[in-house]
N, C-alpha and C positions, 0 to 999 in steps of 0.2 A: 505496499498500499504507499503509495505515496505521498507526502505530505510536503511538497512544493505545492503553491497559489497556482488557484487556475488561471490562465492566462486567457483572456478573452481579446477575440479579433473583434476588432473595430470593423464594423460593416457602414460604407460610403455608400449615400445615398446625395448624391447629386442639388436634385430634386425636392428632398425635403427638407436639406439646408437652404437654397436658396428659399423656399416658400418657412423657413422659420423667420432668414432675415428679412425678408420683406414686411412680416410679420410684426414683426420686431421694430425693426425700421421708421414702423407705419404708426405705432402707438408712440415711438423715443420722437419723433418729429412732429406727431401732432399736441404731446404733453408734453415737449422743448422746444421745440421751433427747431427751424435749421438750423441759426448760428448757434443753439444750444448742445443740442444732441452730437455726440459722440460716437466715430465707430470702435472703440471701444466699450459704451456703453451697451450698443446697441447688437456685439456679438456676446457679450455678457448675459443678453434678453435672448439672443437668439438660441445660446450654449453653442458658440461653436467661438473660435479662435478670429482677433483680428486682420489673419493673412487669409483668413479664408474667405470673408467678404472680404478684402481685397483682391482676391483671387475672384470671385465673382463680378465684383463691381470697381472697377480699377481709381474712383475717385465720390467721394460721399457726394456732388451732383450728383454721377449716375445713381448713383443707390436711391436718392431722395426722388428726379425720375423715374425708375425703375419700380417705386414706391408708389406712386404716386397710382390713388386708382382713377380712370376716366380715358389719362390717356391710350391704356394697350386699350382698354376699351370702345374707343371711337368706331374700331371696326366694326364690332358687333349692330352700334346705330345706323351704317351704310346700306347695309338692306335693303329695299323697301321701293316705295316711290317717291319722287321727287315734295308728290305737293304734301306727304304725312312725317316728313322729315322733321319740321320742327315740332309736333307732337313726341317723335322719338327721343329728340333730345332733350324736354323740356321733362320729360317721364322720368329719362336715364339719370337724369343732373338732381330733381327733385328726389326722387328714393334713395340716389348715391349717398346725400347731403343730411337726408332726413335721415338716414340709416345709420349715421356717421353718430349721429350726437357730440358733436362739434372736435370730434378725431378724428380730421380727414386732413392729410398735409396740405389740402388745397389749403383751405383754413390756416394750420401754419406760413404756406409760404406767403399770403397776403398780412399775416400777423408779423412775419421778422419781416418787411419791409423797414418797418419804424427802425429795427434795431441793424440792421445786415443790407443795407441796400443794393450794395455792390452784388453780394451772393444773391438778393431777391431777383435784381434784374436777371443777371443770366440763368439762373433756374426761367425764369419765367420764359425768356429768349428759345427755351431749349423747349419749353414746351407747347410754347409758340408755334415751331417749328412740325412740332408733333401732330398738334392740332390741323395746322393748316396742309398738312398729308395726308390726313385723315379724310379730312371736311372737303377737299380735290376732288375729291373724286367724282362727290355727288355736287358740287358749287362749280360753276360754271359762270364762263361770262367775264368782260375784262374790267369787271372790277371783282371778283371772286375773291381775291387777296382781304380788300380795305372790309369786307362786307363780313369775313372770316373770324377777321381783328375786330370787327364792332360787335361781333357776338361775343369772341372771349370777354370782351369789355362790359358786356353789358352781364353775364354770368359773373363775372368779379363785382359789382356795383351790384348785383342781388348776395352773391355772399357775403363781402361783406355789410351788407345791410340787416340779413335776415340770420348769419350763422357767427359774424363776428360780435359785433356794435348791438344787434337782437333787437333792435325798439325801431317801434313805427311802423304804420300797416303792414307792410311786408313782411316784420318779424312777426308778428301777428295774422297772419290771412291761414289758412287752413292749407294742407297739403294741395287740393284739388282745384281749389284758386288758384295758387302758385304756379301748377300747371298749367292751367288757361289762361292766363294774362303773360305767361314766358311763349304760351307756343305761339300767343297774338303776337308778341314784340317780335320774335323770333322770326314769324313767317313774315312782318317787313325788311327783316334785316335781310333775308336768306331773298329775297325776291319772290316767293313762293305766291301761290294764287289768293 
């Protein structure tokens, strides 16, 4: 009978590690903001090493962008008719923000503008490009980039009013009313019927 300690082999599951990192990053960025959240803190929350995070995401900025819900989910909004795109965007946005209960990295980004304007600007530019790339598949015309930027600006304003400040008619309206108002406004911005 052997008295040597049993050596366990580590199981490597890159997808599970990546998912744990992204979940920990979303929580850290939402709670502490982009500037104050650290890679080491995220690694500790995820139960992985700092080096493993850097292997998956070479920079904090890339980790933040990957952790942002929405940007990667835009592709799911694109199938469907152009006429119903405003409703799909409005419903997906409200569902995401309402289920986040104030813990959404997009909210953290808006809050971080006051404390770290340079980082917030870089992150916004990267997120904007992801949005443009996704929306360009369905938003066409000579002024498509301007309309896509207007769409983003409108959602940033609603996010600030309802989910950051939380005061006023936008903050007080029901989910259903918000979806209806957003869809109407987005229809005007996107140029739908």
